Residue, then its C-alpha position, 0 to 999 in steps of 0.5 A: m500499501l502506498t497510503d491510506q492517508v485521506y487528502g481533502r478536495g483537488v489535486h494531490t500527488l503521489h512518488w513511489e520510489a520504487v527501488d525495491v521491487a521489481s519490474g514487472t506489470y502492478f495494478y492500481r486503485l482509485e478510492s472514495g469512500g470506501k467505493l472504488i473509483q478506478m484501476q488501471t495497469m503501471t509497467l516499471i520498467k528498471 
C-alpha cells in the first residue's frame, strides 16, 4: 500500500520510490468513500 491517508478535495501527487520492487506490471486503484473509482495497470521498467 502506498498510502492510506485521507486527502481533501483537489489535485494530489504521490511519489513512489520503486527501488525495492522488481520490473513488471502493477495494478493500482483509486478509492473514495470506500468505493472503487478507478483501477488501472502500470508497467515498471528498470
